[in-house]
MARGUBA-90785 format. One record per residue (C-alpha): x, y, z; residue number from 1; residue in one letter. Coordinates in steps of 0.1 Angstrom, whole numbers, plus 5000, padded with zeros to 4 digits. Layout:
<rs>
R     u     v     w    k  r
R     X     Y     Z  NUM  A
...
</rs>
This chain:
<rs>
R     u     v     w    k  r
R  5203  5011  4350    1  M
R  5205  5043  4376    2  A
R  5187  5022  4403    3  L
R  5209  4992  4400    4  L
R  5238  5022  4405    5  L
R  5222  5031  4438    6  V
R  5220  4997  4451    7  A
R  5256  4988  4444    8  A
R  5267  5021  4461    9  L
R  5247  5013  4490   10  I
R  5268  4983  4496   11  G
R  5301  5006  4498   12  C
R  5304  5010  4532   13  G
R  5288  5024  4563   14  E
R  5282  5062  4569   15  D
R  5310  5078  4581   16  T
R  5294  5113  4588   17  S
R  5319  5142  4589   18  K
R  5355  5139  4593   19  R
R  5368  5162  4622   20  P
R  5396  5184  4612   21  G
R  5430  5188  4623   22  G
R  5442  5220  4644   23  G
R  5411  5242  4639   24  S
R  5379  5227  4626   25  E
R  5369  5234  4591   26  D
R  5341  5256  4584   27  T
R  5304  5248  4585   28  S
R  5278  5265  4567   29  I
R  5260  5272  4602   30  D
R  5291  5291  4612   31  D
R  5288  5312  4582   32  V
R  5256  5325  4593   33  G
R  5224  5336  4573   34  E
R  5245  5364  4555   35  D
R  5283  5362  4560   36  D
R  5285  5392  4536   37  V
R  5262  5415  4553   38  A
R  5279  5408  4585   39  A
R  5312  5420  4576   40  L
R  5329  5446  4597   41  E
R  5352  5471  4583   42  C
R  5379  5489  4597   43  D
R  5376  5528  4600   44  E
R  5378  5546  4568   45  G
R  5364  5517  4548   46  K
R  5330  5507  4538   47  V
R  5314  5473  4528   48  E
R  5307  5466  4491   49  I
R  5298  5433  4478   50  E
R  5316  5414  4505   51  G
R  5347  5437  4501   52  H
R  5362  5462  4527   53  C
R  5370  5490  4503   54  V
R  5385  5525  4507   55  E
R  5364  5555  4488   56  L
R  5384  5566  4462   57  V
R  5378  5592  4431   58  D
R  5383  5558  4407   59  C
R  5360  5577  4382   60  Q
R  5383  5603  4374   61  S
R  5415  5580  4381   62  A
R  5407  5547  4371   63  P
R  5443  5535  4376   64  E
R  5434  5533  4412   65  L
R  5417  5501  4406   66  C
R  5434  5466  4403   67  H
R  5426  5451  4366   68  E
R  5407  5425  4384   69  R
R  5383  5455  4401   70  A
R  5356  5479  4386   71  T
R  5350  5513  4398   72  C
R  5315  5515  4413   73  K
R  5293  5541  4427   74  Q
R  5280  5537  4462   75  T
R  5260  5562  4486   76  A
R  5288  5572  4503   77  A
R  5312  5576  4471   78  G
R  5330  5557  4447   79  T
R  5355  5527  4450   80  A
R  5370  5500  4434   81  C
R  5355  5466  4440   82  V
R  5372  5432  4432   83  C
R  5352  5410  4406   84  G
R  5337  5377  4412   85  R
R  5360  5353  4424   86  G
R  5385  5380  4436   87  F
R  5390  5395  4472   88  S
R  5408  5423  4481   89  G
R  5406  5460  4490   90  D
R  5402  5469  4450   91  G
R  5436  5482  4450   92  A
R  5448  5449  4453   93  R
R  5428  5417  4441   94  C
R  5435  5380  4447   95  E
R  5417  5353  4432   96  E
R  5397  5337  4460   97  S
R  5369  5317  4447   98  G
R  5349  5300  4418   99  F
R  5329  5314  4391  100  T
R  5311  5280  4383  101  M
R  5308  5245  4395  102  L
R  5297  5210  4379  103  S
R  5287  5182  4399  104  A
R  5288  5147  4383  105  G
R  5289  5111  4397  106  F
R  5323  5105  4409  107  E
R  5338  5138  4407  108  R
R  5332  5177  4409  109  T
R  5351  5204  4390  110  C
R  5348  5241  4388  111  G
R  5363  5271  4371  112  L
R  5383  5299  4391  113  R
R  5382  5335  4386  114  A
R  5412  5332  4365  115  S
R  5400  5306  4342  116  G
R  5418  5277  4355  117  K
R  5401  5245  4360  118  M
R  5401  5224  4396  119  A
R  5387  5192  4400  120  C
R  5383  5167  4430  121  W
R  5370  5129  4434  122  G
R  5380  5102  4409  123  Q
R  5388  5102  4373  124  S
R  5403  5136  4377  125  V
R  5429  5156  4350  126  P
R  5465  5148  4361  127  G
R  5457  5119  4385  128  L
R  5469  5087  4377  129  G
R  5466  5052  4391  130  A
R  5476  5035  4426  131  V
R  5486  5002  4422  132  N
R  5465  4996  4392  133  G
R  5432  5013  4405  134  A
R  5418  5045  4398  135  R
R  5430  5071  4423  136  A
R  5410  5097  4439  137  F
R  5416  5130  4453  138  V
R  5396  5146  4484  139  T
R  5406  5181  4479  140  R
R  5409  5204  4447  141  P
R  5436  5197  4420  142  M
R  5442  5221  4393  143  L
R  5439  5205  4359  144  E
R  5474  5204  4346  145  P
R  5471  5217  4310  146  S
R  5474  5254  4326  147  G
R  5448  5264  4298  148  E
R  5421  5291  4305  149  S
R  5383  5276  4304  150  W
R  5351  5294  4303  151  V
R  5328  5264  4307  152  D
R  5331  5229  4324  153  V
R  5307  5198  4328  154  S
R  5315  5171  4352  155  S
R  5293  5145  4339  156  G
R  5301  5105  4335  157  F
R  5324  5123  4309  158  E
R  5342  5155  4318  159  L
R  5341  5183  4289  160  C
R  5347  5217  4286  161  G
R  5354  5246  4266  162  V
R  5384  5269  4267  163  R
R  5390  5304  4260  164  E
R  5395  5300  4225  165  D
R  5361  5285  4218  166  G
R  5376  5250  4213  167  S
R  5360  5220  4231  168  A
R  5375  5190  4248  169  H
R  5365  5159  4265  170  C
R  5388  5139  4290  171  W
R  5393  5105  4277  172  R
R  5420  5079  4287  173  A
R  5439  5099  4306  174  G
R  5442  5132  4281  175  A
R  5419  5158  4265  176  W
R  5404  5148  4230  177  T
R  5394  5178  4211  178  A
R  5361  5180  4192  179  L
R  5357  5194  4158  180  P
R  5351  5235  4158  181  G
R  5365  5263  4177  182  S
R  5330  5282  4180  183  D
R  5317  5266  4211  184  W
R  5300  5285  4241  185  K
R  5292  5258  4264  186  T
R  5291  5219  4264  187  L
R  5271  5196  4289  188  Q
R  5277  5160  4295  189  S
R  5251  5139  4309  190  G
R  5251  5129  4346  191  T
R  5231  5098  4349  192  L
R  5242  5062  4337  193  L
R  5218  5064  4308  194  S
R  5234  5096  4295  195  A
R  5268  5083  4294  196  L
R  5278  5091  4260  197  R
R  5254  5120  4254  198  T
R  5267  5155  4251  199  H
R  5250  5188  4241  200  C
R  5265  5221  4238  201  G
R  5259  5259  4227  202  L
R  5279  5274  4197  203  K
R  5287  5308  4193  204  T
R  5257  5316  4166  205  D
R  5233  5303  4194  206  D
R  5227  5268  4178  207  S
R  5225  5237  4198  208  V
R  5246  5207  4186  209  W
R  5247  5172  4203  210  C
R  5266  5137  4201  211  F
R  5267  5104  4214  212  G
R  5240  5082  4227  213  D
R  5207  5087  4207  214  N
R  5187  5056  4220  215  R
R  5157  5075  4234  216  T
R  5161  5105  4209  217  G
R  5185  5125  4230  218  M
R  5204  5142  4199  219  L
R  5173  5161  4189  220  G
R  5180  5152  4151  221  V
R  5146  5134  4142  222  G
R  5162  5100  4139  223  T
R  5175  5072  4164  224  A
R  5213  5072  4148  225  E
R  5238  5076  4171  226  N
R  5266  5101  4162  227  S
R  5302  5102  4174  228  T
R  5306  5140  4159  229  E
R  5285  5168  4169  230  P
R  5253  5173  4148  231  V
R  5229  5202  4148  232  R
R  5195  5196  4162  233  I
R  5166  5198  4138  234  V
R  5148  5226  4156  235  E
R  5162  5261  4145  236  P
R  5173  5286  4173  237  G
R  5185  5308  4184  238  P
R  5188  5292  4216  239  W
R  5199  5306  4251  240  R
R  5208  5275  4270  241  S
R  5210  5237  4267  242  V
R  5209  5212  4296  243  H
R  5213  5173  4293  244  V
R  5191  5151  4315  245  G
R  5189  5114  4321  246  S
R  5173  5105  4292  247  E
R  5165  5136  4275  248  H
R  5178  5171  4268  249  A
R  5160  5204  4272  250  C
R  5168  5240  4260  251  A
R  5154  5276  4261  252  I
R  5151  5297  4231  253  K
R  5163  5334  4229  254  N
R  5124  5345  4230  255  E
R  5119  5321  4261  256  G
R  5100  5289  4246  257  S
R  5112  5257  4265  258  L
R  5119  5225  4245  259  W
R  5129  5191  4252  260  C
R  5137  5160  4234  261  W
R  5144  5123  4241  262  G
R  5122  5106  4271  263  K
R  5115  5139  4289  264  H
R  5085  5124  4309  265  G
R  5059  5151  4300  266  L
R  5038  5124  4279  267  D
R  5055  5092  4286  268  G
R  5068  5090  4248  269  G
R  5102  5094  4231  270  E
R  5107  5124  4212  271  H
R  5136  5121  4185  272  F
R  5130  5160  4175  273  A
R  5127  5189  4197  274  P
R  5092  5191  4215  275  H
R  5078  5226  4228  276  R
R  5069  5219  4264  277  M
R  5043  5246  4269  278  D
R  5028  5274  4248  279  P
R  5042  5300  4271  280  A
R  5076  5319  4261  281  A
R  5084  5329  4296  282  D
R  5113  5306  4306  283  W
R  5146  5315  4321  284  V
R  5158  5284  4337  285  D
R  5156  5246  4333  286  V
R  5170  5214  4350  287  A
R  5164  5177  4335  288  G
R  5158  5148  4360  289  Q
R  5153  5112  4351  290  H
R  5125  5114  4326  291  Q
R  5112  5146  4346  292  S
R  5121  5182  4347  293  G
R  5118  5214  4362  294  C
R  5120  5250  4351  295  G
R  5117  5287  4365  296  V
R  5095  5314  4344  297  R
R  5102  5351  4342  298  E
R  5071  5355  4369  299  D
R  5092  5335  4396  300  G
R  5072  5306  4396  301  T
R  5086  5270  4396  302  L
R  5070  5243  4374  303  W
R  5080  5205  4370  304  C
R  5069  5176  4350  305  W
R  5073  5139  4349  306  G
R  5082  5113  4373  307  G
R  5096  5078  4370  308  V
R  5065  5063  4387  309  R
R  5042  5076  4360  310  A
R  5037  5073  4324  311  A
R  5029  5109  4320  312  R
R  5035  5137  4343  313  G
R  5018  5169  4333  314  A
R  5036  5205  4337  315  L
R  5026  5219  4373  316  G
R  5032  5246  4393  317  Q
R  5052  5234  4423  318  V
R  5041  5260  4449  319  D
R  5026  5298  4448  320  T
R  5059  5312  4456  321  D
R  5069  5339  4428  322  T
R  5108  5345  4440  323  D
R  5124  5315  4422  324  W
R  5154  5324  4402  325  Q
R  5170  5291  4391  326  S
R  5169  5252  4395  327  V
R  5193  5224  4392  328  G
R  5187  5186  4394  329  G
R  5193  5150  4392  330  A
R  5174  5125  4416  331  S
R  5171  5154  4439  332  T
R  5160  5191  4429  333  T
R  5174  5221  4443  334  C
R  5164  5256  4435  335  A
R  5178  5290  4444  336  I
R  5151  5319  4452  337  K
R  5156  5358  4447  338  T
R  5168  5363  4485  339  D
R  5195  5338  4473  340  N
R  5182  5311  4500  341  S
R  5185  5275  4488  342  L
R  5158  5249  4486  343  W
R  5158  5211  4480  344  C
R  5133  5181  4476  345  W
R  5131  5148  4462  346  G
R  5152  5115  4472  347  T
R  5179  5114  4497  348  N
R  5198  5082  4496  349  H
R  5232  5098  4501  350  W
R  5223  5130  4521  351  G
R  5225  5152  4487  352  E
R  5193  5168  4498  353  R
R  5212  5185  4527  354  G
R  5195  5166  4557  355  D
R  5201  5130  4570  356  P
R  5167  5115  4565  357  S
R  5162  5091  4538  358  F
R  5125  5100  4532  359  D
R  5114  5114  4500  360  I
R  5104  5148  4501  361  S
R  5077  5163  4478  362  R
R  5078  5200  4489  363  S
R  5109  5223  4490  364  P
R  5128  5224  4523  365  A
R  5153  5254  4529  366  P
R  5190  5250  4536  367  L
R  5207  5274  4560  368  A
R  5230  5300  4543  369  G
R  5229  5323  4513  370  Q
R  5239  5310  4478  371  W
R  5247  5323  4443  372  R
R  5247  5288  4423  373  E
R  5237  5252  4429  374  V
R  5248  5222  4410  375  E
R  5231  5187  4418  376  V
R  5251  5156  4408  377  G
R  5238  5120  4410  378  L
R  5245  5113  4443  379  T
R  5260  5147  4458  380  H
R  5252  5184  4455  381  T
R  5276  5212  4454  382  C
R  5267  5253  4458  383  A
R  5285  5285  4455  384  L
R  5281  5311  4484  385  D
R  5278  5347  4478  386  M
R  5315  5352  4484  387  L
R  5320  5325  4456  388  D
R  5333  5297  4476  389  R
R  5321  5261  4469  390  A
R  5302  5238  4494  391  W
R  5294  5202  4488  392  C
R  5274  5179  4507  393  W
R  5260  5142  4500  394  G
R  5279  5110  4488  395  H
R  5318  5115  4489  396  G
R  5331  5080  4488  397  Y
R  5354  5090  4455  398  F
R  5364  5125  4473  399  G
R  5338  5144  4453  400  Q
R  5329  5163  4480  401  L
R  5364  5182  4480  402  G
R  5364  5187  4520  403  N
R  5393  5163  4526  404  G
R  5375  5130  4536  405  A
R  5359  5101  4520  406  A
R  5324  5095  4531  407  G
R  5288  5108  4535  408  I
R  5282  5144  4547  409  V
R  5246  5157  4552  410  Y
R  5254  5194  4559  411  D
R  5275  5218  4534  412  P
R  5310  5214  4541  413  A
R  5333  5239  4525  414  Q
R  5358  5227  4496  415  V
R  5390  5245  4503  416  R
R  5426  5237  4505  417  A
R  5452  5260  4522  418  P
R  5467  5290  4502  419  A
R  5490  5301  4530  420  R
R  5517  5278  4545  421  W
R  5540  5282  4575  422  S
R  5564  5252  4579  423  T
R  5571  5223  4556  424  L
R  5595  5193  4554  425  S
R  5601  5172  4523  426  V
R  5607  5134  4529  427  G
R  5619  5104  4507  428  T
R  5583  5100  4491  429  N
R  5559  5121  4510  430  H
R  5557  5159  4521  431  T
R  5542  5176  4550  432  C
R  5535  5211  4557  433  A
R  5512  5234  4580  434  A
R  5490  5259  4569  435  D
R  5488  5294  4580  436  A
R  5465  5283  4610  437  D
R  5490  5255  4620  438  K
R  5466  5229  4608  439  N
R  5488  5198  4593  440  L
R  5486  5186  4560  441  W
R  5506  5157  4541  442  C
R  5506  5141  4506  443  W
R  5524  5117  4486  444  G
R  5533  5083  4497  445  S
R  5513  5067  4529  446  N
R  5523  5030  4526  447  T
R  5532  5026  4563  448  V
R  5513  5056  4577  449  N
R  5541  5079  4575  450  Q
R  5518  5106  4564  451  A
R  5488  5099  4589  452  G
R  5458  5103  4564  453  I
R  5434  5082  4550  454  S
R  5446  5077  4514  455  E
R  5475  5051  4509  456  R
R  5486  5077  4483  457  Q
R  5475  5116  4482  458  A
R  5485  5135  4453  459  Q
R  5472  5168  4466  460  V
R  5476  5181  4503  461  P
R  5451  5160  4526  462  A
R  5443  5172  4562  463  R
R  5458  5154  4589  464  V
R  5432  5149  4617  465  E
R  5432  5169  4648  466  D
R  5470  5177  4643  467  T
R  5486  5211  4646  468  S
R  5526  5217  4638  469  A
R  5550  5247  4640  470  I
R  5579  5222  4632  471  S
R  5576  5191  4610  472  V
R  5604  5164  4604  473  G
R  5598  5140  4576  474  T
R  5620  5107  4571  475  S
R  5614  5077  4545  476  A
R  5591  5059  4570  477  R
R  5580  5081  4599  478  H
R  5571  5118  4605  479  T
R  5574  5136  4637  480  C
R  5562  5174  4646  481  G
R  5557  5200  4674  482  V
R  5522  5209  4679  483  G
R  5510  5244  4683  484  A
R  5507  5234  4722  485  D
R  5544  5225  4722  486  G
R  5536  5189  4725  487  T
R  5556  5163  4704  488  L
R  5540  5139  4683  489  W
R  5550  5111  4659  490  C
R  5535  5086  4633  491  M
R  5546  5059  4609  492  G
R  5569  5030  4616  493  V
R  5583  5027  4653  494  G
R  5603  4995  4652  495  A
R  5636  5010  4658  496  F
R  5621  5033  4684  497  G
R  5623  5063  4663  498  Q
R  5587  5075  4673  499  L
R  5597  5077  4706  500  G
R  5564  5060  4721  501  L
R  5580  5027  4739  502  G
R  5594  4994  4730  503  S
R  5556  4981  4721  504  S
R  5547  5007  4695  505  T
R  5559  4992  4659  506  Q
R  5533  5012  4639  507  L
R  5513  5043  4647  508  A
R  5487  5053  4617  509  N
R  5478  5087  4629  510  R
R  5501  5113  4654  511  P
R  5508  5100  4688  512  M
R  5519  5122  4717  513  V
R  5552  5115  4728  514  V
R  5556  5122  4766  515  G
R  5539  5146  4788  516  A
R  5563  5179  4780  517  A
R  5548  5209  4763  518  T
R  5578  5228  4755  519  N
R  5591  5215  4724  520  W
R  5604  5239  4699  521  S
R  5615  5218  4668  522  S
R  5624  5183  4657  523  V
R  5642  5163  4628  524  A
R  5635  5129  4617  525  A
R  5666  5106  4603  526  G
R  5663  5073  4591  527  Q
R  5648  5053  4620  528  N
R  5660  5078  4643  529  F
R  5648  5113  4659  530  T
R  5661  5141  4677  531  C
R  5643  5173  4689  532  A
R  5648  5204  4711  533  V
R  5630  5211  4744  534  R
R  5638  5241  4764  535  G
R  5672  5244  4745  536  G
R  5678  5208  4755  537  E
R  5688  5182  4730  538  L
R  5668  5147  4730  539  W
R  5670  5119  4706  540  C
R  5657  5082  4702  541  W
R  5658  5056  4679  542  G
R  5683  5030  4664  543  T
R  5717  5041  4676  544  N
R  5743  5014  4661  545  A
R  5766  5045  4647  546  G
R  5763  5067  4678  547  Y
R  5738  5089  4658  548  Q
R  5719  5095  4692  549  L
R  5749  5113  4707  550  G
R  5744  5094  4739  551  L
R  5778  5080  4739  552  G
R  5770  5044  4734  553  D
R  5754  5024  4705  554  T
R  5723  5012  4724  555  Q
R  5688  5020  4706  556  A
R  5665  5041  4726  557  R
R  5627  5037  4723  558  F
R  5619  5071  4743  559  E
R  5633  5103  4743  560  P
R  5670  5103  4760  561  A
R  5683  5137  4769  562  R
R  5718  5142  4750  563  V
R  5744  5161  4774  564  G
R  5735  5189  4798  565  E
R  5738  5219  4774  566  D
R  5707  5239  4769  567  T
R  5717  5264  4742  568  D
R  5704  5240  4712  569  W
R  5691  5257  4683  570  A
R  5688  5239  4649  571  T
R  5691  5200  4644  572  I
R  5696  5183  4612  573  R
R  5700  5146  4606  574  L
R  5713  5124  4578  575  A
R  5719  5090  4565  576  A
R  5751  5080  4548  577  T
R  5753  5064  4512  578  L
R  5730  5035  4511  579  G
R  5714  5043  4541  580  G
R  5732  5020  4562  581  L
R  5716  5022  4600  582  F
R  5749  5022  4618  583  D
R  5765  5051  4597  584  H
R  5741  5077  4606  585  E
R  5751  5112  4617  586  Q
R  5737  5144  4634  587  G
R  5746  5180  4632  588  Y
R  5735  5207  4652  589  G
R  5738  5246  4658  590  L
R  5737  5264  4690  591  K
R  5722  5296  4697  592  V
R  5761  5312  4695  593  D
R  5760  5299  4658  594  G
R  5787  5273  4667  595  T
R  5784  5241  4647  596  L
R  5783  5205  4664  597  W
R  5783  5168  4650  598  R
R  5778  5132  4663  599  W
R  5776  5099  4647  600  G
R  5794  5081  4621  601  S
R  5816  5099  4593  602  F
R  5840  5091  4566  603  S
R  5876  5093  4578  604  D
R  5893  5124  4563  605  P
R  5924  5106  4553  606  L
R  5905  5074  4541  607  D
R  5868  5081  4529  608  P
R  5862  5042  4528  609  Q
R  5867  5041  4567  610  Q
R  5846  5055  4593  611  R
R  5854  5079  4622  612  V
R  5828  5077  4651  613  S
R  5819  5107  4670  614  V
R  5799  5094  4702  615  P
R  5790  5126  4716  616  T
R  5784  5161  4702  617  P
R  5818  5176  4692  618  Q
R  5823  5213  4679  619  R
R  5830  5212  4642  620  Y
R  5858  5241  4633  621  G
R  5859  5274  4647  622  D
R  5834  5293  4624  623  K
R  5800  5306  4632  624  T
R  5770  5296  4611  625  W
R  5735  5308  4603  626  L
R  5721  5280  4586  627  A
R  5730  5244  4579  628  L
R  5715  5212  4560  629  D
R  5728  5178  4558  630  S
R  5721  5145  4538  631  R
R  5737  5114  4526  632  Y
R  5771  5117  4543  633  D
R  5776  5156  4533  634  A
R  5769  5188  4548  635  A
R  5764  5225  4535  636  C
R  5760  5256  4558  637  G
R  5759  5294  4556  638  I
R  5785  5312  4577  639  Q
R  5779  5346  4593  640  A
R  5794  5364  4566  641  D
R  5764  5349  4545  642  H
R  5791  5326  4523  643  S
R  5780  5292  4514  644  L
R  5803  5262  4523  645  W
R  5799  5223  4517  646  C
R  5816  5195  4528  647  W
R  5817  5154  4526  648  G
R  5807  5133  4497  649  H
R  5801  5152  4463  650  N
R  5783  5132  4438  651  F
R  5764  5145  4406  652  H
R  5775  5179  4416  653  G
R  5753  5184  4445  654  R
R  5779  5210  4462  655  F
R  5773  5235  4432  656  G
R  5808  5244  4421  657  S
R  5828  5231  4393  658  A
R  5860  5233  4416  659  A
R  5849  5208  4440  660  I
R  5848  5172  4432  661  S
R  5850  5139  4450  662  G
R  5852  5137  4489  663  F
R  5861  5170  4505  664  V
R  5874  5166  4543  665  A
R  5870  5204  4550  666  E
R  5843  5227  4543  667  P
R  5849  5244  4510  668  A
R  5833  5273  4495  669  R
R  5807  5272  4468  670  V
R  5809  5307  4452  671  D
R  5810  5342  4461  672  Q
R  5775  5349  4465  673  S
R  5756  5360  4496  674  S
R  5731  5335  4508  675  W
R  5704  5334  4533  676  A
R  5691  5298  4535  677  S
R  5698  5263  4515  678  L
R  5689  5227  4514  679  S
R  5710  5197  4502  680  L
R  5692  5171  4488  681  G
R  5703  5133  4478  682  E
R  5719  5146  4444  683  T
R  5710  5182  4445  684  H
R  5711  5214  4463  685  G
R  5694  5248  4466  686  C
R  5696  5278  4481  687  A
R  5681  5315  4485  688  I
R  5703  5345  4480  689  R
R  5698  5375  4503  690  Q
R  5679  5394  4472  691  D
R  5655  5364  4474  692  G
R  5663  5349  4444  693  T
R  5663  5310  4444  694  L
R  5690  5290  4428  695  W
R  5696  5253  4424  696  C
R  5721  5228  4411  697  W
R  5733  5190  4409  698  G
R  5716  5162  4392  699  L
R  5684  5171  4371  700  N
R  5673  5138  4356  701  N
R  5637  5145  4372  702  Y
R  5634  5184  4368  703  G
R  5643  5186  4403  704  Q
R  5662  5220  4399  705  L
R  5631  5237  4387  706  G
R  5652  5252  4355  707  L
R  5626  5241  4327  708  G
R  5626  5215  4302  709  P
R  5659  5219  4281  710  D
R  5684  5218  4312  711  T
R  5714  5195  4312  712  E
R  5712  5163  4334  713  I
R  5740  5176  4356  714  I
R  5744  5215  4365  715  V
R  5774  5220  4383  716  L
R  5771  5254  4395  717  T
R  5739  5274  4407  718  P
R  5714  5285  4384  719  N
R  5685  5308  4388  720  Q
R  5649  5291  4393  721  V
R  5627  5316  4377  722  G
R  5629  5352  4381  723  S
R  5609  5356  4416  724  A
R  5629  5377  4442  725  T
R  5608  5365  4473  726  D
R  5615  5333  4479  727  W
R  5618  5325  4520  728  T
R  5626  5289  4525  729  H
R  5636  5258  4503  730  V
R  5635  5220  4509  731  H
R  5655  5196  4483  732  A
R  5650  5159  4490  733  T
R  5659  5130  4468  734  S
R  5644  5139  4434  735  S
R  5623  5168  4440  736  N
R  5620  5204  4456  737  T
R  5593  5226  4474  738  C
R  5598  5260  4486  739  A
R  5579  5288  4502  740  L
R  5575  5326  4489  741  R
R  5571  5356  4511  742  A
R  5532  5356  4506  743  D
R  5534  5319  4522  744  Q
R  5523  5304  4487  745  S
R  5539  5270  4484  746  L
R  5556  5259  4454  747  W
R  5570  5223  4442  748  C
R  5585  5205  4412  749  W
R  5605  5173  4400  750  G
R  5595  5137  4408  751  Y
R  5561  5131  4418  752  S
R  5552  5094  4413  753  R
R  5537  5090  4447  754  S
R  5522  5124  4445  755  G
R  5548  5140  4467  756  E
R  5548  5175  4452  757  T
R  5512  5179  4458  758  G
R  5504  5187  4422  759  T
R  5493  5151  4408  760  G
R  5510  5125  4394  761  D
R  5528  5147  4366  762  S
R  5565  5156  4368  763  W
R  5573  5193  4365  764  Y
R  5606  5209  4355  765  T
R  5596  5243  4369  766  S
R  5576  5254  4402  767  P
R  5540  5245  4404  768  Q
R  5518  5263  4432  769  R
R  5502  5236  4455  770  V
R  5468  5240  4466  771  A
R  5462  5276  4458  772  E
R  5424  5276  4472  773  F
</rs>
């Protein structure tokens, strides 16, 4: 059955090798070097301990000097606070930065963060729905949506795990199914096809229990009867560990003896009860493959047995080395030595051995780097380095490598997604943002290449190849941005000239550079038109039936055209009117002196059903403004005294004042608070006060206000979102909202059918952190 699977997978497509990154390159294990920890250089006054630069403090006398995730450790130079596994920092402060365990299955990989949160990537991932009726996949880690704390995870053909309260659960039909009992310590599901429904786990009394398929005796109960409920194996414990292989399972007792049951390959038979594999009682680790297995003894020797090509395979020592410490395997076997070097051997159909050859290797070969843990799946391998960072290689067509691409990778590629973000733009049904290194990431709908990624729909951030951004503008069907080098790029639909690439470009499936200028500073995307600022000059292009380009005529432009002669433009905002009519769009702009200007087509103040054309930029009012946003025939802004004002069409309470209703011809003040920034959505608005608190109002039919599940459908006045006081930027769109905090973390909530919140296909009524890896 497994051989049929390999043959089917070979026809999935050609080898795409490694995918280049956008902006700065993804880290490779070769970049890390032999010992990334030892190479760490610390500032004066700090010492390196376990991969952290820490200050020497008397934490033995004053343990309060250490963060709750740090411990006080004695060094040759003195005592210091050292962050625990999966956390990084100086000891006085520790931030979650890595994984504590991994589990590699067939189509998916999962891991546990130091906080106990589960993250998965690949196909059939919790919180990930279907796309056009097909099973979707993610190429970057996505947090499991329950918010529960987990202590064990197994990503076999069925995903199972144990929660902090001792309960065990398996992911079935889009939901967690609880197993009987609340005394589980570990639970493992089989990786290979023949182990599809076989699971074994360890309970708190050190007994082993199994359930599922028993065709080869894999339940260890002495009979061939299947069981849907966990049953205790007939051999008494106490047991230290258990591992599920292809057609057998193995376990090690507390006293060190090794036992296996099922078709384990040692003698060619099927054992329906646990069978002692060797008289010795000094086993420390074991891993089962297809009718074979390997184990490590206390003396550091590595032993293997069985094989698919032999009726029986005697237990034999792999080599004469005595420094092996752990082993993992499926069709390929990998093991780690006491010097933390990683060695692999066996088959290599998909690069799971960590090299590009397809030959069978019968002796261990080393991989670069130093490693703490290795997990071998059916067609790919993952490992944790000494800093608890996850790396994967091999078959990745389902996204199970977590490196942002779908394809084969022959060298370890780091599993990561940005934890820090610098700029953000939320479109109609997709979102784009730049990380702290200015690399561009997009997620949500990509049906017309508006996100510039390989997936048709991404429910977590996906890297846009070779692209950086310091400013991004998103609309319904196109995206434009300014690169770190000052160049301007656009992607998506260009039929109306909105990409600025000339009349021959109808569609760009990746970012394309617009012109040769390298001094662009900001860009805004409207509905089928675009405007940007270059050296203080305003340039616009795209559809122009309603004077929305500000050029004094209604002729479309397929390349950037300069608007007027002024050189003091600072901020641009573009908006479509109700119904999104192409000839009724408008632009607003702030100049460096804070004056407000507008152009395009607007509702007549005397008769809102009629239109008033403003062919070129004209100053609007005599006030000085600090911030502005506009959407759907309305605008809101913050004046120099930090007061918030709105005007235009106020429907669903999106102006945030019960005293404002209908059409508002002139700016009307929202309330008496002091505001710092704002964003106006289609039916709601959000703004940040000067004290860093976030407030939202308007329509809440999809939880876009972030106020929790018990909020009214329409909220007419500003309500505070959570209790945080460090919000810096907010972006509201049609039915969802995203915002940045002072630590550069990104949070989104509301409607997410296309994955536009970056948190999966679930809808959240309160802020959820995006890509915290």
